[in-house]
N, C-alpha and C positions, 0 to 999 in steps of 0.2 A: 496755749496752743491750738485748744478748740475753735476758737475763733479763726485761726490762720486756716486749718483743714477746712471749714467751712468755706472761707474765700477762696480757697485754692479748687475745691469741688464746684463752686459756682462759677468761676473762670472757666473749667474743663467744661461745663455744660455749655456755656454762652459759646466757647471755641468749636465744641461739636454741633451746636446747632447752625452756626455760621459755615461751618465746611460742609454741612448737607446742603445748605443752600447753594454752595458754591459747587456742589458735585452735581445738584439737580440742575445749575445753569448750564452747566457744561455738558451734562447729557441732553439737554434740549438743542443747544447749540449744535452738537453732534449728530442729532435725527435730523434738525432740520437742514445742515448741511448735505445730508444723504439724500433726503428728499429731494432738493434742489440739483443736485449732481443728476440723480435719476430722471428729474423732468428734462435736464437739458442735454442729456445724453443723446449721441448720434444713433440712428437706428443701424442694424447691419444693412451695410450694402448702399449707403447714403453717401453722395460725393459731396466732398466740402469744397470752399471756395477755390481751393489750388488743383482740384481736380482728382484728388486722393481718394479712392473707394475705402470707406469705414469698415473696419470688423467689427463683428458682433461685441459689444460691451463686455459678454462674458468670458471672451476669448482673450481680452488684452490682459498684458502681463504688467502689473503695477511694478515701479521702480523700487527697490529694497537698498537702502544704504547702509551698509554694515558698517562702515569705520564711523558713521556717526552715531550709530547705534551704542558702539563701543565707546565712544566720547562721551556720552550719556549714562554711561555705568550700567547698560544693559548687560545681563548675564548672558553667558554663551548657551544655556537652555533657552533663555527667552527670544536670544536671536535666530536660533534654530526654529522655534516655533513660527516667527514671524516670515521666516523662509517658507517653511512648510506650507503655513496657509496662503503664501504668496504664488505657489505653484513651483516653487523653485527645490522640490524635492532631491531633484538629481545631484544639488550643490551639497546634499548634508552628508555627514558621515552615516556608514549603514547602522549605527546602534542608535541614531535618531529618527530615520525615516520610518516611517510607519509600515 
């Protein structure tokens, strides 16, 4: 039995290292995308190709699809936090609003 527990411990250590690498790759990709999006973000007042005057990027409200998050098994607390962070505080029940 001692050999089996050593194998399990070694497999867990290898799996954890692999997970750490994947996590770092995902974090790096997210950081890259944030920087790329910031670099290509239109400036406030800039006019696009169809003549629309662009708002300040900080004032733009992101889309939040609550139904997809429920399908992905997000908890109600997690959904409320996403809505709060996205600026949809008025949609939240009073006990969840800051």
